[in-house]
CHARMM-style PDB file with segment names, atoms N, HN, CA, C and O in Angstrom:
ATOM      1  N   MET     1      84.818  58.177 127.819  1.00  0.00      PROA
ATOM      2  CA  MET     1      84.090  59.231 127.149  1.00  0.00      PROA
ATOM      3  C   MET     1      84.428  60.554 127.829  1.00  0.00      PROA
ATOM      4  O   MET     1      84.470  60.642 129.056  1.00  0.00      PROA
ATOM      5  N   ILE     2      84.669  61.587 127.008  1.00  0.00      PROA
ATOM      6  HN  ILE     2      84.634  61.516 126.011  1.00  0.00      PROA
ATOM      7  CA  ILE     2      84.980  62.902 127.569  1.00  0.00      PROA
ATOM      8  C   ILE     2      83.719  63.763 127.610  1.00  0.00      PROA
ATOM      9  O   ILE     2      82.734  63.486 126.926  1.00  0.00      PROA
ATOM     10  N   THR     3      83.775  64.804 128.420  1.00  0.00      PROA
ATOM     11  HN  THR     3      84.575  65.030 128.976  1.00  0.00      PROA
ATOM     12  CA  THR     3      82.603  65.662 128.593  1.00  0.00      PROA
ATOM     13  C   THR     3      82.420  66.599 127.396  1.00  0.00      PROA
ATOM     14  O   THR     3      83.329  66.775 126.585  1.00  0.00      PROA
ATOM     15  N   ASP     4      81.234  67.192 127.302  1.00  0.00      PROA
ATOM     16  HN  ASP     4      80.495  67.049 127.961  1.00  0.00      PROA
ATOM     17  CA  ASP     4      80.959  68.159 126.242  1.00  0.00      PROA
ATOM     18  C   ASP     4      81.915  69.345 126.319  1.00  0.00      PROA
ATOM     19  O   ASP     4      82.373  69.849 125.293  1.00  0.00      PROA
ATOM     20  N   THR     5      82.214  69.786 127.534  1.00  0.00      PROA
ATOM     21  HN  THR     5      81.843  69.377 128.367  1.00  0.00      PROA
ATOM     22  CA  THR     5      83.130  70.908 127.726  1.00  0.00      PROA
ATOM     23  C   THR     5      84.521  70.568 127.199  1.00  0.00      PROA
ATOM     24  O   THR     5      85.163  71.396 126.552  1.00  0.00      PROA
ATOM     25  N   GLU     6      84.984  69.351 127.475  1.00  0.00      PROA
ATOM     26  HN  GLU     6      84.463  68.678 128.000  1.00  0.00      PROA
ATOM     27  CA  GLU     6      86.301  68.930 126.975  1.00  0.00      PROA
ATOM     28  C   GLU     6      86.317  68.859 125.448  1.00  0.00      PROA
ATOM     29  O   GLU     6      87.306  69.239 124.821  1.00  0.00      PROA
ATOM     30  N   ILE     7      85.242  68.380 124.854  1.00  0.00      PROA
ATOM     31  HN  ILE     7      84.439  68.071 125.363  1.00  0.00      PROA
ATOM     32  CA  ILE     7      85.154  68.311 123.391  1.00  0.00      PROA
ATOM     33  C   ILE     7      85.227  69.713 122.798  1.00  0.00      PROA
ATOM     34  O   ILE     7      85.960  69.949 121.838  1.00  0.00      PROA
ATOM     35  N   LYS     8      84.458  70.651 123.376  1.00  0.00      PROA
ATOM     36  HN  LYS     8      83.863  70.459 124.156  1.00  0.00      PROA
ATOM     37  CA  LYS     8      84.485  72.031 122.865  1.00  0.00      PROA
ATOM     38  C   LYS     8      85.865  72.646 123.013  1.00  0.00      PROA
ATOM     39  O   LYS     8      86.345  73.328 122.107  1.00  0.00      PROA
ATOM     40  N   SER     9      86.501  72.411 124.139  1.00  0.00      PROA
ATOM     41  HN  SER     9      86.112  71.856 124.875  1.00  0.00      PROA
ATOM     42  CA  SER     9      87.828  72.966 124.384  1.00  0.00      PROA
ATOM     43  C   SER     9      88.862  72.413 123.405  1.00  0.00      PROA
ATOM     44  O   SER     9      89.643  73.163 122.820  1.00  0.00      PROA
ATOM     45  N   LYS    10      88.856  71.089 123.236  1.00  0.00      PROA
ATOM     46  HN  LYS    10      88.222  70.479 123.711  1.00  0.00      PROA
ATOM     47  CA  LYS    10      89.800  70.464 122.296  1.00  0.00      PROA
ATOM     48  C   LYS    10      89.519  70.904 120.869  1.00  0.00      PROA
ATOM     49  O   LYS    10      90.447  71.177 120.106  1.00  0.00      PROA
ATOM     50  N   GLY    11      88.249  70.975 120.506  1.00  0.00      PROA
ATOM     51  HN  GLY    11      87.496  70.754 121.126  1.00  0.00      PROA
ATOM     52  CA  GLY    11      87.879  71.404 119.159  1.00  0.00      PROA
ATOM     53  C   GLY    11      88.352  72.810 118.857  1.00  0.00      PROA
ATOM     54  O   GLY    11      88.875  73.074 117.774  1.00  0.00      PROA
ATOM     55  N   LEU    12      88.173  73.709 119.803  1.00  0.00      PROA
ATOM     56  HN  LEU    12      87.749  73.494 120.682  1.00  0.00      PROA
ATOM     57  CA  LEU    12      88.606  75.085 119.610  1.00  0.00      PROA
ATOM     58  C   LEU    12      90.122  75.177 119.499  1.00  0.00      PROA
ATOM     59  O   LEU    12      90.640  75.940 118.684  1.00  0.00      PROA
ATOM     60  N   ARG    13      90.841  74.401 120.318  1.00  0.00      PROA
ATOM     61  HN  ARG    13      90.421  73.781 120.980  1.00  0.00      PROA
ATOM     62  CA  ARG    13      92.314  74.389 120.222  1.00  0.00      PROA
ATOM     63  C   ARG    13      92.757  73.906 118.844  1.00  0.00      PROA
ATOM     64  O   ARG    13      93.656  74.489 118.239  1.00  0.00      PROA
ATOM     65  N   ILE    14      92.129  72.845 118.349  1.00  0.00      PROA
ATOM     66  HN  ILE    14      91.398  72.371 118.840  1.00  0.00      PROA
ATOM     67  CA  ILE    14      92.483  72.308 117.036  1.00  0.00      PROA
ATOM     68  C   ILE    14      92.186  73.325 115.936  1.00  0.00      PROA
ATOM     69  O   ILE    14      93.005  73.540 115.043  1.00  0.00      PROA
ATOM     70  N   LEU    15      91.016  73.946 116.009  1.00  0.00      PROA
ATOM     71  HN  LEU    15      90.351  73.771 116.735  1.00  0.00      PROA
ATOM     72  CA  LEU    15      90.659  74.960 115.012  1.00  0.00      PROA
ATOM     73  C   LEU    15      91.648  76.114 115.004  1.00  0.00      PROA
ATOM     74  O   LEU    15      92.109  76.522 113.938  1.00  0.00      PROA
ATOM     75  N   THR    16      91.981  76.646 116.177  1.00  0.00      PROA
ATOM     76  HN  THR    16      91.607  76.314 117.043  1.00  0.00      PROA
ATOM     77  CA  THR    16      92.885  77.793 116.208  1.00  0.00      PROA
ATOM     78  C   THR    16      94.292  77.419 115.778  1.00  0.00      PROA
ATOM     79  O   THR    16      94.978  78.224 115.147  1.00  0.00      PROA
ATOM     80  N   ARG    17      94.737  76.203 116.110  1.00  0.00      PROA
ATOM     81  HN  ARG    17      94.180  75.549 116.622  1.00  0.00      PROA
ATOM     82  CA  ARG    17      96.057  75.760 115.641  1.00  0.00      PROA
ATOM     83  C   ARG    17      96.073  75.613 114.126  1.00  0.00      PROA
ATOM     84  O   ARG    17      97.050  75.978 113.472  1.00  0.00      PROA
ATOM     85  N   SER    18      95.012  75.090 113.579  1.00  0.00      PROA
ATOM     86  HN  SER    18      94.218  74.794 114.110  1.00  0.00      PROA
ATOM     87  CA  SER    18      94.957  74.814 112.154  1.00  0.00      PROA
ATOM     88  C   SER    18      94.646  76.062 111.323  1.00  0.00      PROA
ATOM     89  O   SER    18      95.253  76.284 110.276  1.00  0.00      PROA
ATOM     90  N   LEU    19      93.694  76.876 111.801  1.00  0.00      PROA
ATOM     91  HN  LEU    19      93.201  76.695 112.652  1.00  0.00      PROA
ATOM     92  CA  LEU    19      93.220  78.011 111.013  1.00  0.00      PROA
ATOM     93  C   LEU    19      93.746  79.358 111.489  1.00  0.00      PROA
ATOM     94  O   LEU    19      93.735  80.330 110.734  1.00  0.00      PROA
ATOM     95  N   GLY    20      94.199  79.421 112.716  1.00  0.00      PROA
ATOM     96  HN  GLY    20      94.208  78.631 113.329  1.00  0.00      PROA
ATOM     97  CA  GLY    20      94.545  80.712 113.311  1.00  0.00      PROA
ATOM     98  C   GLY    20      93.316  81.279 114.003  1.00  0.00      PROA
ATOM     99  O   GLY    20      92.198  80.818 113.778  1.00  0.00      PROA
ATOM    100  N   ASN    21      93.531  82.283 114.848  1.00  0.00      PROA
ATOM    101  HN  ASN    21      94.440  82.657 115.032  1.00  0.00      PROA
ATOM    102  CA  ASN    21      92.439  82.830 115.655  1.00  0.00      PROA
ATOM    103  C   ASN    21      91.318  83.433 114.817  1.00  0.00      PROA
ATOM    104  O   ASN    21      90.144  83.159 115.067  1.00  0.00      PROA
ATOM    105  N   VAL    22      91.661  84.238 113.842  1.00  0.00      PROA
ATOM    106  HN  VAL    22      92.614  84.461 113.639  1.00  0.00      PROA
ATOM    107  CA  VAL    22      90.653  84.938 113.052  1.00  0.00      PROA
ATOM    108  C   VAL    22      89.825  83.964 112.224  1.00  0.00      PROA
ATOM    109  O   VAL    22      88.596  84.038 112.225  1.00  0.00      PROA
ATOM    110  N   GLU    23      90.486  83.056 111.519  1.00  0.00      PROA
ATOM    111  HN  GLU    23      91.485  82.996 111.518  1.00  0.00      PROA
ATOM    112  CA  GLU    23      89.756  82.104 110.679  1.00  0.00      PROA
ATOM    113  C   GLU    23      88.947  81.113 111.517  1.00  0.00      PROA
ATOM    114  O   GLU    23      87.874  80.685 111.091  1.00  0.00      PROA
ATOM    115  N   ALA    24      89.437  80.745 112.686  1.00  0.00      PROA
ATOM    116  HN  ALA    24      90.309  81.093 113.032  1.00  0.00      PROA
ATOM    117  CA  ALA    24      88.667  79.868 113.573  1.00  0.00      PROA
ATOM    118  C   ALA    24      87.392  80.575 114.019  1.00  0.00      PROA
ATOM    119  O   ALA    24      86.327  79.959 114.083  1.00  0.00      PROA
ATOM    120  N   GLU    25      87.496  81.855 114.324  1.00  0.00      PROA
ATOM    121  HN  GLU    25      88.361  82.355 114.272  1.00  0.00      PROA
ATOM    122  CA  GLU    25      86.322  82.638 114.713  1.00  0.00      PROA
ATOM    123  C   GLU    25      85.332  82.739 113.550  1.00  0.00      PROA
ATOM    124  O   GLU    25      84.120  82.646 113.747  1.00  0.00      PROA
ATOM    125  N   ARG    26      85.855  82.927 112.349  1.00  0.00      PROA
ATOM    126  HN  ARG    26      86.840  83.002 112.189  1.00  0.00      PROA
ATOM    127  CA  ARG    26      84.973  82.963 111.169  1.00  0.00      PROA
ATOM    128  C   ARG    26      84.262  81.635 110.987  1.00  0.00      PROA
ATOM    129  O   ARG    26      83.071  81.604 110.679  1.00  0.00      PROA
ATOM    130  N   PHE    27      84.985  80.534 111.177  1.00  0.00      PROA
ATOM    131  HN  PHE    27      85.952  80.559 111.428  1.00  0.00      PROA
ATOM    132  CA  PHE    27      84.383  79.205 111.060  1.00  0.00      PROA
ATOM    133  C   PHE    27      83.241  79.052 112.059  1.00  0.00      PROA
ATOM    134  O   PHE    27      82.153  78.597 111.705  1.00  0.00      PROA
ATOM    135  N   MET    28      83.495  79.433 113.298  1.00  0.00      PROA
ATOM    136  HN  MET    28      84.379  79.803 113.585  1.00  0.00      PROA
ATOM    137  CA  MET    28      82.459  79.317 114.320  1.00  0.00      PROA
ATOM    138  C   MET    28      81.231  80.150 113.958  1.00  0.00      PROA
ATOM    139  O   MET    28      80.099  79.704 114.149  1.00  0.00      PROA
ATOM    140  N   ALA    29      81.451  81.349 113.442  1.00  0.00      PROA
ATOM    141  HN  ALA    29      82.370  81.711 113.287  1.00  0.00      PROA
ATOM    142  CA  ALA    29      80.327  82.206 113.044  1.00  0.00      PROA
ATOM    143  C   ALA    29      79.539  81.565 111.901  1.00  0.00      PROA
ATOM    144  O   ALA    29      78.309  81.614 111.891  1.00  0.00      PROA
ATOM    145  N   LEU    30      80.237  80.971 110.950  1.00  0.00      PROA
ATOM    146  HN  LEU    30      81.236  80.931 110.959  1.00  0.00      PROA
ATOM    147  CA  LEU    30      79.556  80.310 109.834  1.00  0.00      PROA
ATOM    148  C   LEU    30      78.708  79.148 110.310  1.00  0.00      PROA
ATOM    149  O   LEU    30      77.574  78.983 109.860  1.00  0.00      PROA
ATOM    150  N   ILE    31      79.233  78.350 111.203  1.00  0.00      PROA
ATOM    151  HN  ILE    31      80.154  78.483 111.568  1.00  0.00      PROA
ATOM    152  CA  ILE    31      78.499  77.200 111.723  1.00  0.00      PROA
ATOM    153  C   ILE    31      77.258  77.657 112.476  1.00  0.00      PROA
ATOM    154  O   ILE    31      76.196  77.046 112.355  1.00  0.00      PROA
ATOM    155  N   GLN    32      77.386  78.715 113.241  1.00  0.00      PROA
ATOM    156  HN  GLN    32      78.249  79.212 113.339  1.00  0.00      PROA
ATOM    157  CA  GLN    32      76.259  79.180 114.042  1.00  0.00      PROA
ATOM    158  C   GLN    32      75.163  79.815 113.201  1.00  0.00      PROA
ATOM    159  O   GLN    32      73.986  79.711 113.547  1.00  0.00      PROA
ATOM    160  N   ARG    33      75.525  80.471 112.100  1.00  0.00      PROA
ATOM    161  HN  ARG    33      76.481  80.556 111.819  1.00  0.00      PROA
ATOM    162  CA  ARG    33      74.492  81.182 111.348  1.00  0.00      PROA
ATOM    163  C   ARG    33      73.866  80.338 110.251  1.00  0.00      PROA
ATOM    164  O   ARG    33      72.778  80.671 109.782  1.00  0.00      PROA
ATOM    165  N   GLU    34      74.510  79.261 109.825  1.00  0.00      PROA
ATOM    166  HN  GLU    34      75.394  78.991 110.206  1.00  0.00      PROA
ATOM    167  CA  GLU    34      73.965  78.426 108.766  1.00  0.00      PROA
ATOM    168  C   GLU    34      73.502  77.089 109.330  1.00  0.00      PROA
ATOM    169  O   GLU    34      74.197  76.473 110.138  1.00  0.00      PROA
ATOM    170  N   PRO    35      72.327  76.645 108.901  1.00  0.00      PROA
ATOM    171  CA  PRO    35      71.915  75.301 109.336  1.00  0.00      PROA
ATOM    172  C   PRO    35      72.870  74.270 108.735  1.00  0.00      PROA
ATOM    173  O   PRO    35      73.225  74.356 107.559  1.00  0.00      PROA
ATOM    174  N   PHE    36      73.277  73.312 109.534  1.00  0.00      PROA
ATOM    175  HN  PHE    36      72.988  73.242 110.489  1.00  0.00      PROA
ATOM    176  CA  PHE    36      74.257  72.335 109.082  1.00  0.00      PROA
ATOM    177  C   PHE    36      73.793  70.955 109.496  1.00  0.00      PROA
ATOM    178  O   PHE    36      73.598  70.684 110.681  1.00  0.00      PROA
ATOM    179  N   ASP    37      73.619  70.087 108.519  1.00  0.00      PROA
ATOM    180  HN  ASP    37      73.778  70.307 107.557  1.00  0.00      PROA
ATOM    181  CA  ASP    37      73.200  68.709 108.768  1.00  0.00      PROA
ATOM    182  C   ASP    37      74.395  67.803 108.494  1.00  0.00      PROA
ATOM    183  O   ASP    37      74.683  67.474 107.344  1.00  0.00      PROA
ATOM    184  N   TYR    38      75.088  67.403 109.561  1.00  0.00      PROA
ATOM    185  HN  TYR    38      74.854  67.671 110.495  1.00  0.00      PROA
ATOM    186  CA  TYR    38      76.297  66.597 109.414  1.00  0.00      PROA
ATOM    187  C   TYR    38      76.018  65.301 108.661  1.00  0.00      PROA
ATOM    188  O   TYR    38      76.808  64.897 107.808  1.00  0.00      PROA
ATOM    189  N   THR    39      74.907  64.651 108.969  1.00  0.00      PROA
ATOM    190  HN  THR    39      74.265  64.979 109.662  1.00  0.00      PROA
ATOM    191  CA  THR    39      74.584  63.378 108.318  1.00  0.00      PROA
ATOM    192  C   THR    39      74.433  63.566 106.814  1.00  0.00      PROA
ATOM    193  O   THR    39      74.960  62.771 106.037  1.00  0.00      PROA
ATOM    194  N   LYS    40      73.722  64.603 106.397  1.00  0.00      PROA
ATOM    195  HN  LYS    40      73.293  65.249 107.028  1.00  0.00      PROA
ATOM    196  CA  LYS    40      73.553  64.888 104.959  1.00  0.00      PROA
ATOM    197  C   LYS    40      74.896  65.209 104.327  1.00  0.00      PROA
ATOM    198  O   LYS    40      75.193  64.739 103.229  1.00  0.00      PROA
ATOM    199  N   TRP    41      75.711  66.005 105.010  1.00  0.00      PROA
ATOM    200  HN  TRP    41      75.469  66.387 105.902  1.00  0.00      PROA
ATOM    201  CA  TRP    41      77.034  66.368 104.496  1.00  0.00      PROA
ATOM    202  C   TRP    41      77.873  65.112 104.263  1.00  0.00      PROA
ATOM    203  O   TRP    41      78.518  64.981 103.222  1.00  0.00      PROA
ATOM    204  N   ARG    42      77.866  64.190 105.229  1.00  0.00      PROA
ATOM    205  HN  ARG    42      77.342  64.297 106.074  1.00  0.00      PROA
ATOM    206  CA  ARG    42      78.635  62.943 105.100  1.00  0.00      PROA
ATOM    207  C   ARG    42      78.108  62.100 103.938  1.00  0.00      PROA
ATOM    208  O   ARG    42      78.895  61.529 103.183  1.00  0.00      PROA
ATOM    209  N   GLN    43      76.783  62.020 103.790  1.00  0.00      PROA
ATOM    210  HN  GLN    43      76.145  62.484 104.403  1.00  0.00      PROA
ATOM    211  CA  GLN    43      76.212  61.246 102.690  1.00  0.00      PROA
ATOM    212  C   GLN    43      76.621  61.845 101.353  1.00  0.00      PROA
ATOM    213  O   GLN    43      76.973  61.117 100.425  1.00  0.00      PROA
ATOM    214  N   ASP    44      76.575  63.164 101.252  1.00  0.00      PROA
ATOM    215  HN  ASP    44      76.289  63.755 102.006  1.00  0.00      PROA
ATOM    216  CA  ASP    44      76.993  63.832 100.018  1.00  0.00      PROA
ATOM    217  C   ASP    44      78.466  63.591  99.735  1.00  0.00      PROA
ATOM    218  O   ASP    44      78.853  63.375  98.587  1.00  0.00      PROA
ATOM    219  N   MET    45      79.287  63.626 100.776  1.00  0.00      PROA
ATOM    220  HN  MET    45      78.973  63.801 101.709  1.00  0.00      PROA
ATOM    221  CA  MET    45      80.716  63.386 100.596  1.00  0.00      PROA
ATOM    222  C   MET    45      80.959  61.961 100.109  1.00  0.00      PROA
ATOM    223  O   MET    45      81.790  61.722  99.233  1.00  0.00      PROA
ATOM    224  N   ASP    46      80.221  61.025 100.690  1.00  0.00      PROA
ATOM    225  HN  ASP    46      79.546  61.220 101.401  1.00  0.00      PROA
ATOM    226  CA  ASP    46      80.372  59.627 100.282  1.00  0.00      PROA
ATOM    227  C   ASP    46      80.011  59.426  98.818  1.00  0.00      PROA
ATOM    228  O   ASP    46      80.612  58.592  98.140  1.00  0.00      PROA
ATOM    229  N   GLU    47      79.028  60.187  98.320  1.00  0.00      PROA
ATOM    230  HN  GLU    47      78.540  60.864  98.871  1.00  0.00      PROA
ATOM    231  CA  GLU    47      78.649  60.098  96.918  1.00  0.00      PROA
ATOM    232  C   GLU    47      79.701  60.727  96.013  1.00  0.00      PROA
ATOM    233  O   GLU    47      79.960  60.242  94.911  1.00  0.00      PROA
ATOM    234  N   GLU    48      80.308  61.820  96.495  1.00  0.00      PROA
ATOM    235  HN  GLU    48      80.098  62.213  97.390  1.00  0.00      PROA
ATOM    236  CA  GLU    48      81.288  62.549  95.696  1.00  0.00      PROA
ATOM    237  C   GLU    48      82.640  61.836  95.649  1.00  0.00      PROA
ATOM    238  O   GLU    48      83.295  61.800  94.607  1.00  0.00      PROA
ATOM    239  N   TYR    49      83.047  61.273  96.777  1.00  0.00      PROA
ATOM    240  HN  TYR    49      82.515  61.302  97.624  1.00  0.00      PROA
ATOM    241  CA  TYR    49      84.342  60.610  96.871  1.00  0.00      PROA
ATOM    242  C   TYR    49      84.147  59.171  97.330  1.00  0.00      PROA
ATOM    243  O   TYR    49      83.267  58.883  98.141  1.00  0.00      PROA
ATOM    244  N   GLY    50      84.961  58.284  96.812  1.00  0.00      PROA
ATOM    245  HN  GLY    50      85.676  58.518  96.153  1.00  0.00      PROA
ATOM    246  CA  GLY    50      84.924  56.909  97.269  1.00  0.00      PROA
ATOM    247  C   GLY    50      85.639  56.772  98.607  1.00  0.00      PROA
ATOM    248  O   GLY    50      86.403  57.650  99.010  1.00  0.00      PROA
ATOM    249  N   LEU    51      85.386  55.683  99.276  1.00  0.00      PROA
ATOM    250  HN  LEU    51      84.766  54.970  98.949  1.00  0.00      PROA
ATOM    251  CA  LEU    51      85.977  55.436 100.596  1.00  0.00      PROA
ATOM    252  C   LEU    51      87.502  55.476 100.539  1.00  0.00      PROA
ATOM    253  O   LEU    51      88.140  56.051 101.420  1.00  0.00      PROA
ATOM    254  N   GLU    52      88.089  54.866  99.507  1.00  0.00      PROA
ATOM    255  HN  GLU    52      87.570  54.399  98.791  1.00  0.00      PROA
ATOM    256  CA  GLU    52      89.553  54.852  99.405  1.00  0.00      PROA
ATOM    257  C   GLU    52      90.111  56.259  99.210  1.00  0.00      PROA
ATOM    258  O   GLU    52      91.160  56.594  99.760  1.00  0.00      PROA
ATOM    259  N   GLU    53      89.407  57.088  98.425  1.00  0.00      PROA
ATOM    260  HN  GLU    53      88.554  56.816  97.979  1.00  0.00      PROA
ATOM    261  CA  GLU    53      89.881  58.449  98.198  1.00  0.00      PROA
ATOM    262  C   GLU    53      89.791  59.279  99.486  1.00  0.00      PROA
ATOM    263  O   GLU    53      90.706  60.042  99.797  1.00  0.00      PROA
ATOM    264  N   ILE    54      88.701  59.131 100.224  1.00  0.00      PROA
ATOM    265  HN  ILE    54      87.958  58.511  99.971  1.00  0.00      PROA
ATOM    266  CA  ILE    54      88.561  59.838 101.505  1.00  0.00      PROA
ATOM    267  C   ILE    54      89.667  59.392 102.459  1.00  0.00      PROA
ATOM    268  O   ILE    54      90.278  60.215 103.142  1.00  0.00      PROA
ATOM    269  N   SER    55      89.916  58.089 102.499  1.00  0.00      PROA
ATOM    270  HN  SER    55      89.420  57.421 101.945  1.00  0.00      PROA
ATOM    271  CA  SER    55      90.945  57.555 103.388  1.00  0.00      PROA
ATOM    272  C   SER    55      92.323  58.081 103.015  1.00  0.00      PROA
ATOM    273  O   SER    55      93.085  58.490 103.891  1.00  0.00      PROA
ATOM    274  N   SER    56      92.650  58.077 101.731  1.00  0.00      PROA
ATOM    275  HN  SER    56      92.031  57.745 101.020  1.00  0.00      PROA
ATOM    276  CA  SER    56      93.978  58.543 101.325  1.00  0.00      PROA
ATOM    277  C   SER    56      94.149  60.029 101.580  1.00  0.00      PROA
ATOM    278  O   SER    56      95.236  60.470 101.953  1.00  0.00      PROA
ATOM    279  N   LYS    57      93.078  60.819 101.381  1.00  0.00      PROA
ATOM    280  HN  LYS    57      92.195  60.460 101.078  1.00  0.00      PROA
ATOM    281  CA  LYS    57      93.159  62.248 101.684  1.00  0.00      PROA
ATOM    282  C   LYS    57      93.363  62.469 103.187  1.00  0.00      PROA
ATOM    283  O   LYS    57      94.152  63.322 103.594  1.00  0.00      PROA
ATOM    284  N   ALA    58      92.652  61.698 103.999  1.00  0.00      PROA
ATOM    285  HN  ALA    58      92.011  61.005 103.669  1.00  0.00      PROA
ATOM    286  CA  ALA    58      92.801  61.820 105.453  1.00  0.00      PROA
ATOM    287  C   ALA    58      94.213  61.431 105.885  1.00  0.00      PROA
ATOM    288  O   ALA    58      94.809  62.107 106.723  1.00  0.00      PROA
ATOM    289  N   MET    59      94.749  60.360 105.327  1.00  0.00      PROA
ATOM    290  HN  MET    59      94.264  59.811 104.646  1.00  0.00      PROA
ATOM    291  CA  MET    59      96.106  59.928 105.688  1.00  0.00      PROA
ATOM    292  C   MET    59      97.130  60.959 105.252  1.00  0.00      PROA
ATOM    293  O   MET    59      98.090  61.215 105.980  1.00  0.00      PROA
ATOM    294  N   ALA    60      96.948  61.566 104.068  1.00  0.00      PROA
ATOM    295  HN  ALA    60      96.169  61.358 103.477  1.00  0.00      PROA
ATOM    296  CA  ALA    60      97.874  62.589 103.591  1.00  0.00      PROA
ATOM    297  C   ALA    60      97.837  63.810 104.504  1.00  0.00      PROA
ATOM    298  O   ALA    60      98.880  64.371 104.840  1.00  0.00      PROA
ATOM    299  N   LEU    61      96.639  64.218 104.902  1.00  0.00      PROA
ATOM    300  HN  LEU    61      95.792  63.762 104.630  1.00  0.00      PROA
ATOM    301  CA  LEU    61      96.510  65.359 105.806  1.00  0.00      PROA
ATOM    302  C   LEU    61      97.135  65.050 107.158  1.00  0.00      PROA
ATOM    303  O   LEU    61      97.803  65.898 107.750  1.00  0.00      PROA
ATOM    304  N   ARG    62      96.916  63.841 107.640  1.00  0.00      PROA
ATOM    305  HN  ARG    62      96.373  63.153 107.159  1.00  0.00      PROA
ATOM    306  CA  ARG    62      97.502  63.424 108.924  1.00  0.00      PROA
ATOM    307  C   ARG    62      99.025  63.466 108.856  1.00  0.00      PROA
ATOM    308  O   ARG    62      99.676  63.957 109.778  1.00  0.00      PROA
ATOM    309  N   SER    63      99.594  62.951 107.767  1.00  0.00      PROA
ATOM    310  HN  SER    63      99.065  62.552 107.018  1.00  0.00      PROA
ATOM    311  CA  SER    63     101.051  62.972 107.596  1.00  0.00      PROA
ATOM    312  C   SER    63     101.570  64.400 107.562  1.00  0.00      PROA
ATOM    313  O   SER    63     102.591  64.708 108.177  1.00  0.00      PROA
ATOM    314  N   LYS    64     100.866  65.277 106.841  1.00  0.00      PROA
ATOM    315  HN  LYS    64     100.037  65.027 106.341  1.00  0.00      PROA
ATOM    316  CA  LYS    64     101.275  66.663 106.717  1.00  0.00      PROA
ATOM    317  C   LYS    64     101.261  67.359 108.073  1.00  0.00      PROA
ATOM    318  O   LYS    64     102.205  68.074 108.410  1.00  0.00      PROA
ATOM    319  N   THR    65     100.206  67.160 108.851  1.00  0.00      PROA
ATOM    320  HN  THR    65      99.439  66.580 108.577  1.00  0.00      PROA
ATOM    321  CA  THR    65     100.116  67.833 110.143  1.00  0.00      PROA
ATOM    322  C   THR    65     101.108  67.244 111.145  1.00  0.00      PROA
ATOM    323  O   THR    65     101.606  67.961 112.013  1.00  0.00      PROA
ATOM    324  N   THR    66     101.399  65.948 111.034  1.00  0.00      PROA
ATOM    325  HN  THR    66     100.994  65.366 110.329  1.00  0.00      PROA
ATOM    326  CA  THR    66     102.383  65.324 111.913  1.00  0.00      PROA
ATOM    327  C   THR    66     103.774  65.882 111.624  1.00  0.00      PROA
ATOM    328  O   THR    66     104.547  66.160 112.541  1.00  0.00      PROA
ATOM    329  N   GLU    67     104.080  66.042 110.340  1.00  0.00      PROA
ATOM    330  HN  GLU    67     103.453  65.816 109.595  1.00  0.00      PROA
ATOM    331  CA  GLU    67     105.389  66.581 109.947  1.00  0.00      PROA
ATOM    332  C   GLU    67     105.555  68.018 110.407  1.00  0.00      PROA
ATOM    333  O   GLU    67     106.661  68.443 110.741  1.00  0.00      PROA
ATOM    334  N   GLN    68     104.442  68.780 110.428  1.00  0.00      PROA
ATOM    335  HN  GLN    68     103.544  68.434 110.157  1.00  0.00      PROA
ATOM    336  CA  GLN    68     104.498  70.184 110.821  1.00  0.00      PROA
ATOM    337  C   GLN    68     104.412  70.349 112.332  1.00  0.00      PROA
ATOM    338  O   GLN    68     104.551  71.456 112.851  1.00  0.00      PROA
ATOM    339  N   GLY    69     104.183  69.248 113.034  1.00  0.00      PROA
ATOM    340  HN  GLY    69     104.070  68.348 112.612  1.00  0.00      PROA
ATOM    341  CA  GLY    69     104.091  69.320 114.489  1.00  0.00      PROA
ATOM    342  C   GLY    69     102.794  69.892 114.995  1.00  0.00      PROA
ATOM    343  O   GLY    69     102.739  70.419 116.106  1.00  0.00      PROA
ATOM    344  N   VAL    70     101.738  69.796 114.191  1.00  0.00      PROA
ATOM    345  HN  VAL    70     101.783  69.368 113.289  1.00  0.00      PROA
ATOM    346  CA  VAL    70     100.429  70.341 114.597  1.00  0.00      PROA
ATOM    347  C   VAL    70      99.663  69.306 115.369  1.00  0.00      PROA
ATOM    348  OT1 VAL    70      98.539  69.563 115.800  1.00  0.00      PROA
TER     349      VAL     70
END
């Protein structure tokens, strides 16, 4: 298990690599100013998309980022 500090550091690196500095900062501001219930969000996603569709989208994104070296 990694520490909270390591999680925050890795998360920020991933965000900035994926979104760039400005958009990562905007994301952080949005998260801080809006209440966010991860469990509710996941339940809503599960209702909107089936497990296979979520899995295939995740695999496609993973392939895309691997090809781009991200």
